[in-house]
C-alpha positions in Angstrom: -191.3 -100.3 27.1 -190.3 -101.5 30.5 -190.3 -105.2 29.7 -188.0 -104.7 26.7 -185.9 -101.9 28.4 -186.6 -99.5 25.6 -185.9 -95.8 26.4 -189.1 -94.8 24.9 -192.2 -95.7 22.8 -194.7 -93.9 20.5 -198.1 -94.9 19.3 -201.0 -93.6 17.2 -204.6 -94.7 16.9 -207.1 -93.8 14.1 -210.9 -94.5 14.1 -211.0 -94.7 10.3 -212.9 -91.4 10.0 -209.9 -89.1 10.1 -209.6 -88.8 13.8 -206.2 -89.6 15.3 -204.8 -89.8 18.8 -201.1 -90.0 19.5 -199.3 -91.3 22.6 -195.7 -91.3 24.0 -193.9 -92.9 26.8 -190.3 -92.6 28.1 -187.8 -90.2 26.8 -186.6 -89.2 23.3 -183.0 -89.3 24.3 -181.6 -91.6 26.9 -178.6 -89.4 27.7 -180.1 -86.0 27.7 -183.6 -87.1 28.9 -185.1 -84.9 26.1 -188.8 -85.2 25.8 -190.2 -87.8 23.5 -191.5 -86.0 20.4 -195.2 -86.7 19.8 -195.6 -88.6 16.5 -191.9 -88.3 15.7 -190.3 -89.8 12.6 -188.9 -93.3 13.1 -187.3 -95.9 10.9 -190.0 -98.5 10.0 -187.9 -101.4 8.9 -189.8 -104.2 7.2 -193.1 -102.2 7.2 -191.4 -100.9 4.0 -192.3 -104.2 2.4 -196.0 -103.3 2.3 -195.2 -100.1 0.4 -193.0 -102.1 -2.1 -195.7 -104.7 -2.5 -198.4 -102.0 -3.3 -196.2 -100.6 -6.1 -195.7 -104.1 -7.6 -199.4 -104.8 -7.4 -200.2 -101.4 -9.1 -197.9 -102.4 -11.9 -199.8 -105.8 -12.1 -203.0 -103.8 -12.5 -201.4 -101.8 -15.3 -200.4 -105.0 -17.1 -196.7 -104.4 -16.7 -196.0 -107.2 -14.3 -197.6 -110.6 -14.0 -197.6 -112.3 -10.5 -197.2 -115.7 -12.0 -194.4 -114.9 -14.4 -190.9 -116.0 -13.3 -188.4 -113.5 -12.1 -186.3 -114.2 -15.2 -189.0 -112.5 -17.3 -187.9 -109.2 -15.8 -184.4 -109.8 -14.6 -183.0 -112.5 -17.0 -180.2 -114.5 -15.5 -179.7 -112.3 -12.5 -181.1 -114.5 -9.7 -178.8 -117.6 -9.8 -177.1 -119.5 -7.0 -176.9 -122.9 -5.4 -180.4 -124.3 -5.7 -181.5 -120.9 -6.9 -183.0 -120.3 -10.3 -184.9 -117.1 -11.2 -186.6 -119.1 -14.0 -188.5 -121.1 -11.4 -189.4 -118.3 -8.9 -192.5 -116.3 -9.6 -193.2 -112.7 -8.6 -196.1 -113.9 -6.4 -193.7 -116.2 -4.5 -191.4 -113.2 -3.8 -194.2 -111.1 -2.3 -195.5 -114.0 -0.1 -192.1 -115.4 1.0 -192.5 -118.8 -0.7 -189.6 -118.4 -3.1 -187.0 -120.3 -1.0 -184.5 -117.4 -1.4 -182.0 -117.2 1.5 -182.1 -114.1 3.7 -179.2 -111.7 3.8 -180.1 -109.6 6.9 -177.4 -111.0 9.2 -174.7 -110.5 6.5 -175.4 -106.8 6.1 -176.1 -105.6 9.7 -172.5 -104.5 10.1 -172.7 -102.5 7.0 -175.9 -100.8 8.1 -174.5 -99.9 11.6 -171.1 -98.7 10.2 -172.7 -96.5 7.6 -171.5 -98.3 4.5 -173.5 -97.9 1.4 -174.6 -101.1 -0.4 -176.4 -100.9 -3.7 -179.3 -103.3 -4.3 -177.0 -105.4 -6.6 -174.3 -105.5 -3.9 -176.8 -106.8 -1.3 -178.2 -109.3 -3.8 -174.7 -110.7 -4.5 -174.3 -111.2 -0.8 -177.6 -113.1 -0.5 -176.9 -115.3 -3.5 -173.8 -116.7 -1.9 -176.1 -118.7 0.3 -177.9 -121.9 -0.8 -181.7 -121.9 -1.4 -183.7 -122.7 1.7 -186.2 -124.8 -0.2 -187.7 -125.3 -3.7 -190.0 -122.4 -4.8 -193.5 -122.8 -3.6 -192.6 -125.7 -1.3 -192.8 -123.9 2.1 -193.0 -120.4 3.7 -189.9 -118.6 5.1 -189.4 -114.9 5.6 -186.6 -113.5 3.6 -185.6 -109.8 2.9 -184.0 -111.0 -0.3 -187.5 -111.5 -1.8 -188.2 -107.8 -1.6 -184.7 -106.8 -2.8 -185.6 -108.7 -6.0 -189.1 -107.2 -6.2 -187.6 -103.7 -5.9 -185.2 -104.5 -8.8 -188.2 -105.7 -10.9 -190.0 -102.4 -10.3 -187.0 -100.5 -11.4 -186.5 -102.6 -14.5 -190.2 -102.4 -15.5 -190.6 -98.6 -14.9 -187.2 -97.4 -15.8 -187.2 -95.3 -12.6 -185.8 -95.5 -9.1 -187.9 -97.5 -6.6 -187.9 -94.6 -4.2 -189.4 -92.3 -6.8 -192.1 -94.9 -7.6 -193.0 -95.4 -3.9 -193.2 -91.6 -3.5 -195.4 -91.0 -6.5 -197.6 -94.0 -6.3 -198.1 -94.4 -2.6 -196.8 -91.5 -0.4 -198.3 -88.7 -2.5 -201.5 -90.6 -3.4 -202.2 -91.3 0.3 -201.2 -87.8 1.5 -198.4 -89.0 3.8 -196.6 -85.8 4.9 -193.8 -87.3 7.0 -192.9 -90.5 5.1 -189.9 -90.9 2.8 -187.5 -93.4 1.3 -183.9 -92.2 2.2 -181.7 -91.1 -0.6 -178.4 -93.0 -1.2 -175.9 -92.2 1.5 -178.5 -90.4 3.7 -177.9 -91.4 7.3 -179.8 -88.8 9.4 -183.6 -88.7 10.0 -185.0 -85.5 8.4 -187.6 -84.3 10.9 -188.0 -84.4 14.7 -187.4 -87.9 16.0 -186.5 -89.8 19.0 -183.1 -91.4 19.3 -182.9 -95.1 18.3 -180.9 -97.7 20.2 -179.6 -101.3 19.8 -179.2 -103.8 22.6 -175.6 -104.7 23.4 -174.4 -108.1 24.6 -173.7 -109.1 28.2 -176.0 -106.4 29.7 -174.0 -103.5 28.5 -175.8 -100.2 27.9 -177.7 -100.1 24.6 -176.0 -98.3 21.8 -177.3 -95.2 20.1 -177.7 -96.1 16.4 -180.0 -93.3 15.2 -177.7 -92.4 12.3 -177.2 -95.5 10.1 -177.1 -96.2 6.4 -180.2 -98.3 5.7 -179.3 -98.8 2.0 -178.7 -102.5 2.4 -182.3 -102.9 3.6 -183.6 -101.0 0.6 -187.0 -102.2 -0.7 -187.2 -104.6 2.3 -186.7 -102.1 5.1 -185.2 -98.6 4.5 -188.1 -96.2 4.9 -188.9 -93.6 7.5 -192.4 -92.6 8.7 -194.5 -91.6 11.6 -197.1 -93.6 13.5 -200.0 -91.4 12.2 -198.8 -91.7 8.6 -198.7 -95.4 8.9 -202.2 -95.4 10.2 -203.3 -93.3 7.1 -201.5 -95.7 4.8 -202.9 -99.0 6.2 -206.4 -97.5 6.6 -206.4 -96.5 2.9 -205.0 -99.8 1.9 -207.6 -101.8 3.7 -210.5 -99.9 2.2 -212.8 -101.8 -0.2 -214.7 -99.8 -2.9 -212.9 -96.6 -3.8 -209.5 -97.8 -2.6 -207.0 -95.1 -3.6 -204.1 -97.5 -3.9 -205.2 -100.8 -5.5 -207.8 -102.0 -7.9 -210.3 -104.6 -6.7 -208.5 -107.5 -8.4 -205.1 -106.6 -6.9 -206.6 -105.9 -3.5 -208.0 -109.4 -3.6 -204.6 -110.8 -4.6 -202.9 -109.0 -1.8 -205.3 -110.4 0.7 -205.1 -114.0 -0.5 -203.0 -115.7 2.2 -200.8 -118.7 2.8 -200.0 -120.3 6.2 -196.8 -119.0 7.8 -196.5 -121.9 10.2 -197.9 -125.3 9.9 -200.8 -125.9 12.3 -201.1 -122.2 13.2 -204.0 -120.4 11.5 -203.7 -117.3 13.5 -201.0 -115.8 11.3 -201.2 -116.0 7.5 -199.3 -114.0 4.8 -200.7 -112.2 1.8 -198.7 -110.2 -0.6 -196.7 -107.8 1.5 -199.2 -107.9 4.3 -199.9 -110.2 7.2 -203.4 -111.3 8.5 -203.7 -111.8 12.2 -206.8 -113.6 13.4 -206.9 -112.5 17.0 -210.3 -114.1 17.8 -213.5 -115.2 16.1 -214.7 -111.6 16.2 -211.4 -109.7 15.5 -208.9 -109.9 12.6 -206.6 -107.2 11.3 -204.0 -106.8 8.6 -200.5 -105.3 8.9 -196.8 -105.7 9.1 -194.0 -105.5 11.7 -190.6 -104.0 11.2 -187.3 -104.1 13.1 -184.1 -102.2 12.1 -181.2 -100.9 14.2 -182.7 -98.3 16.5 -186.4 -99.0 16.2 -189.2 -101.7 16.2 -192.7 -101.1 14.8 -196.0 -102.8 14.3 -198.6 -101.2 12.1 -202.1 -102.5 11.2 -205.7 -101.8 10.3 -209.0 -103.5 10.2 -211.4 -103.9 7.3 -213.5 -101.0 8.5 -210.5 -98.7 8.4 -209.5 -98.4 12.1 -205.8 -98.4 12.4 -203.1 -98.5 15.1 -199.3 -98.5 15.1 -196.7 -98.6 17.9 -192.9 -98.1 17.9 -190.3 -98.7 20.5 -187.0 -96.9 20.3 -184.9 -100.1 20.6 -184.4 -102.6 17.9 -186.5 -105.7 18.9 -184.0 -108.5 19.0 -186.4 -111.2 20.1 -189.8 -112.5 19.0 -191.0 -111.6 22.5 -190.2 -107.9 21.9 -192.1 -107.9 18.6 -194.9 -109.7 20.3 -195.2 -106.8 22.8 -195.6 -104.4 19.9 -198.3 -106.6 18.4 -200.1 -106.8 21.7 -200.2 -103.0 21.9 -201.8 -102.8 18.4 -204.2 -105.7 19.2 -205.4 -104.1 22.4 -206.6 -101.2 20.4 -208.0 -102.8 17.2 -209.7 -105.7 19.0 -211.3 -103.7 21.8 -215.0 -103.0 21.4 
């Protein structure tokens, strides 16, 4: 919190047996100095991707989606651009960020901050104005556009809104009581929550951006949750036999990883989830998320222990995200 000049931070730890501890630091409102709400709701940014990936993999298990079919099988002719061909990009490549699709995040940040609603198709049109980053399957590169397309596939296959599918298939099934996908045009956070801030240039005071329209982030980053709910989700997801979310085959597919950076085996990416090999004796699975107002890291180990941490300031640097990861690591890799 102090290194990144965040007004506050929240965290939660679970032992995998249903026992939770929650922690807070700092203040919930920089201007009023209101107390930080314990286990308050926060925007979780890209941790949303893990929820989206679970829904896609459930549909794979039901035979409605195939990971190795091209995007055009589900969205014919929609994903086209300079060097971009939906007939050559597979669903698996979307979920593991090996599609080569360009990212659209920088193009829509202004819309998010200024409360403008963007439909998924609007955001996709913005993304497809850019050239492909590489040929499908050639490399790894993180892109929010991948999950925009994955969300559209879910809607096409099920005939229902993505938000409804995430609620029915993941939130309700895991018993998450304080997690939701915002409705179109919804800018406020529903339950008790700390204020969220964004760094301003030239050392100016950070800006309160608690109320934004996250619609542009959609399947890639729009959700709201609490640290304890994230622990429940990741703990359930990492379970082996009796997994409430994924069948054995899809759990194995999710956990089949590719390198994120050449020569660095510490970080590898599965389908909607990252594996961190902290040491020879400790590895965990999770995802980070940054969105105007908040930064989060949430993860769990194979034995179901889980931890998550959030700062109430958008992490604008890799160093800030690293601090969140270090907090999670300190818990999950301590014996």
